VOLOMI-372479 format. One record per atom (N, C-alpha, C): x, y, z. Coordinates in steps of 0.05 Angstrom, whole numbers, plus 5000, padded with zeros to 4 digits. Atoms other than C-alpha are relative to their C-alpha. Example, Ala and Ser with C-alpha at 12.3 -4.5 7.8 and 13.67 -1.06 7.14 Angstrom:
! residues 2
501849765000;524649105156;501850245000;498449764999;527349795143;498550225014;
END
This chain:
! residues 233
502449954999;396984393968;497749755001;501750244994;392583904006;496150095005;503449934991;385383764002;499049885022;501950044988;379683524050;499449724988;502350255003;377282734045;497950064997;503450034988;370682734026;498349804997;500950214983;366082374072;497150064986;503049925018;360082204047;497550025021;501550054979;353982364092;497849935009;502150144986;349782014127;497950105016;500949814983;343782244150;499849935036;500550014979;342281934212;503650155019;497049774978;350582214236;498750355001;500149654990;348082944228;498150055025;501749994970;342582744270;500850025028;499350064974;346482424318;503650245016;499449804991;351582934318;499950275010;502049804986;347583524337;499749875026;500950004977;344983184390;502750025019;497450024983;352383064411;501050135011;499449714987;353783734410;498450105021;501649884981;348683944448;500249915025;498550084968;351883414507;502050185012;498549905008;357483714479;500050195029;501449714988;354884454498;499449955029;501150114971;351784234572;497350024994;503650014997;343584414539;499349745002;502050275001;342883644545;501649935025;498850064973;345183394624;501149754998;501250334991;347482734645;498449895018;502350004992;341382494658;498249995005;502949785019;336882804620;498449804979;501350195027;332282414580;500450294980;500849875021;331982584505;497250064992;502449955016;326582864469;498449684999;501950235014;320382474446;501249864969;499350125021;322181974384;498250084976;502149895019;315182424351;501550304996;500349675004;317983074374;503050074983;497850105013;325582874346;499549964969;500950035019;322882704287;498150254973;500249815020;319283234273;501550255010;497749854999;324283694290;502250074979;497950095034;330183424237;498550014989;500949925016;325083394201;500449724979;498850245011;327282624186;499049785014;502050335007;324581754183;500350085033;499650214988;323581434237;501349935019;497850185002;328480994224;502150095002;496349855001;333981564212;500050135036;499549924959;332181834294;501149685015;500250325002;332680974307;503549954998;499049955004;338180974278;503750265015;498849734992;342081654302;499949895037;500850114985;340181334375;501749745002;498050235004;344480684357;502550175000;497649814996;349881154342;501550135021;498749714977;350381544402;500049825023;500150114974;348480944440;502749824994;497850135006;354680564406;503050055013;497849804983;358781204431;500549925028;499549934971;358281124500;497250275009;499649844987;353981794503;497550005009;502050105001;347381514505;498249845011;500550354991;343180904546;497250024991;504750025006;335580724516;499149895018;501750174972;330480374573;499450014983;502450165008;326179934549;497750195017;502949914981;319580314567;500750235008;499449674984;322880964586;500250264992;497849765011;326981364544;502350064996;498050065007;332581484516;502050295024;499249954994;338081764564;502850105003;497449955002;344282224571;502249945022;498850174981;349781814604;502950245007;498649934987;355782084643;502049904981;499150065014;361682294604;502549794997;498150195014;366781714606;500249784993;499850115014;365981284567;499150014969;499949945030;365181664500;502049824996;497750145043;368481284432;498450284981;501349905027;366281894386;500549904982;499250065037;369781714329;498349784991;502050155003;365581124331;496750084979;501949914996;359981554312;500450144968;499649825027;364681734245;499949594971;499750325010;363980984214;500550044975;501949875012;362581034142;498949794985;502050165000;357980554128;497150055013;502849935000;350480574115;498649975034;501350164992;346680484172;498449774999;500750335018;343679744184;495450024993;504250105009;335380054175;500950164964;500049885023;338280434120;501349664968;499850105015;341579784093;497449774993;501750234986;334379344107;498450204978;500949835033;331479964053;501049874980;497750065033;336479844001;499849785002;501450255012;334179084004;498449994995;503149955009;326979194009;500049974968;500349955036;327579453927;502449894992;499350175010;333079093918;499949665000;500750174986;331478453941;497249934991;502950055013;324778503912;499549954981;499750055024;326178553850;502549774990;497850335005;331377913851;497749855008;502750004994;325977653868;497949734988;500649955029;322477683809;500649884993;497750065022;327577493767;500449725011;499250234991;329176893803;497049735000;502350095019;320976703789;500349924977;499950095035;322676753719;502549844988;497350035023;329676523709;501749705021;499650244990;330276023767;502149704990;499250195024;333875323743;499149755021;501050034992;331874753774;502149835023;497150024968;339374593818;499350385019;500649794976;336675343847;498149935005;501250114980;331075093868;499749865010;499850194984;333374563902;503050105025;498549764981;339074993935;498250165009;503149914977;332975403961;499949905021;500750254992;329074793981;502649905032;498350184978;335674614025;500950235023;499349834984;336775244055;497750005006;502449964973;329775364076;500049825020;501050304983;329774614112;502650145020;498149994983;336074874145;500350285014;502849814992;332675564155;499549835027;502550024974;326575304210;501749805013;498650194979;331674764229;499149965040;500649984967;330774614306;502649995019;498349954996;335574794355;502150084997;497250015018;339775194309;499750355032;499049734996;342975814349;499350224995;502149755030;340576504329;503150164981;498050025010;347976604299;499349864975;500450225032;346675944251;497950064989;502950005023;339976124239;500550264983;500049585011;341676874218;502849874973;497150125018;347776424177;498549974968;501950165007;341976034150;498350224974;502149805012;337976684129;501850144985;497749765019;344477094096;499249754973;499750125025;345376384053;497249994981;502450015015;337576294039;499250244970;500349725017;337277144008;501850034985;497650015023;343877043969;499249804982;500250135024;342076473933;497350074993;503449845017;334776783909;500750294989;498749805013;339777343887;501449924978;498150195021;344476853862;497249974965;502850055017;336776533819;499550294987;501349925015;335377043793;501950164976;498050035028;341277063737;500250254997;499049665006;343277823744;502349995019;498649994986;350677803769;500550285016;500049864979;350378473784;498050055021;501549914981;344578523825;501349735037;499850204980;346777923858;501950025012;497849924988;353678163877;500250225016;499349814975;351578813909;497449915027;501150234977;346178313947;502150005013;498450104981;351378033977;502350205016;498749794973;355378693994;498250115013;500949914980;350078904032;499249845026;499250244988;349678254064;502350105027;498149884982;356678384089;500250205018;499749874990;356279064104;498049915032;501850104982;351178774149;502249765019;499050194982;355978214180;502550195016;496649964983;362378734191;498450245002;498849644998;360379564204;498949925024;499450044991;360779664260;497049955031;503050055003;352679924274;498449744994;501150175010;350679424243;499449675018;499950204978;353278864294;499550035025;501449934967;351379244351;498350035001;502050005010;344979364320;499049755002;500950305012;344178604303;499649835030;500350114982;346678334366;497850095025;501649994981;341078744411;497149944999;503050175015;335778434370;501049705018;499950184985;338977834389;498749955020;499750054961;338177944468;496750114998;503149965009;330078114437;499349724988;501650355011;329277384410;498850084972;501049975025;327577804341;502449704984;498950385010;328577134295;499150064971;501350025027;328277074215;497449915000;503450024996;320376964207;499849724973;500150225020;319876234184;497349974962;501550055028;313176274134;501350244987;498649785016;315776934110;501849834971;497550215015;321576434071;498449874985;501650294997;316075884071;499450214960;500549855029;312576454012;501550154979;498549925008;317676753991;501349714971;499350295006;320476003966;497149874981;502450005016;312875843943;500550064971;500049845025;312976373891;502049984982;497850075030;319676243861;499749794989;499850255006;318475503855;497750064969;502049995019;311675603822;500350274976;499749915024;314476153777;498450245003;502149784996;310076733793;502150205010;497549804989;314577383791;498350235016;500749874982;309277763818;500349995042;499450194986;308577363866;502050015022;497450004987;315177343893;500950255008;499649745014;316578073883;499350085034;501749974970;310778143939;501649995020;499050154971;312477663989;503350055010;497150024986;320877793995;498550385004;499949744992;317978614003;497849955022;502750054971;311378374062;503050005018;498950244997;317477944079;502450285019;497749704993;323478614092;498050165006;501549734973;317079114121;500149905012;500249944975;315978774166;502149955028;498950134979;321678694189;501050375013;498649754997;324079454189;496950045023;503249944982;315679494219;501449875030;498750054963;318479034279;501050055001;498049954977;324879434297;499150165004;502149584997;321780174286;497449905025;501150054972;315879914338;500949915019;498550154972;319879484378;501750225025;498449784988;323880074397;499550255001;501249764999;319280654397;499950125021;500049854988;318280754461;502450005022;499049994981;324780684478;502550334985;499149675016;326181464436;496750235009;
END
């Protein structure tokens, strides 16, 4: 008796796999433009972020080319790497959505529980984040350090460990590496004023304000990414 491995289904992969099958079957030919993002959202019955992740997966697999301001076009078949569609990791926007909920509550706990040492470490991380002349890679490292210090200051080791895992996936999954490299090329960087608001709320011990500051920060990141790419799908 041989059992098949159980793979958690990713919604964006289901979309990408359907579109990939249409390409393989010749229903969408090389050079054709895919339907608009709005049409795909309606036809698949999913969110805009899910469509964006599906496009990223298809682009990473060499199946499509995203032309900014024009749309998504099917590529010729010689560079296809279909196996990349099967990565067992959440999509980059899924990770952001998870962070939106978990890190917001971590910030609220941090405002209530942070020690003086925690506050000092956060202030040092913030100063590093807003330092002049940083490369994109160094600024992203400082951004991660700030967020993980907020998680640590929550005083909840399970929450801290979960947030660490989310950031590790952000750094290591093929989808996220590819995605964030594209963001770097567009000049999208951590928003300093958002981190200042989070730090101020934690320093002042205001849990509600800290939660809202983190939510606003991560929602603005999600909105910026989706809006930035909306014309390309």
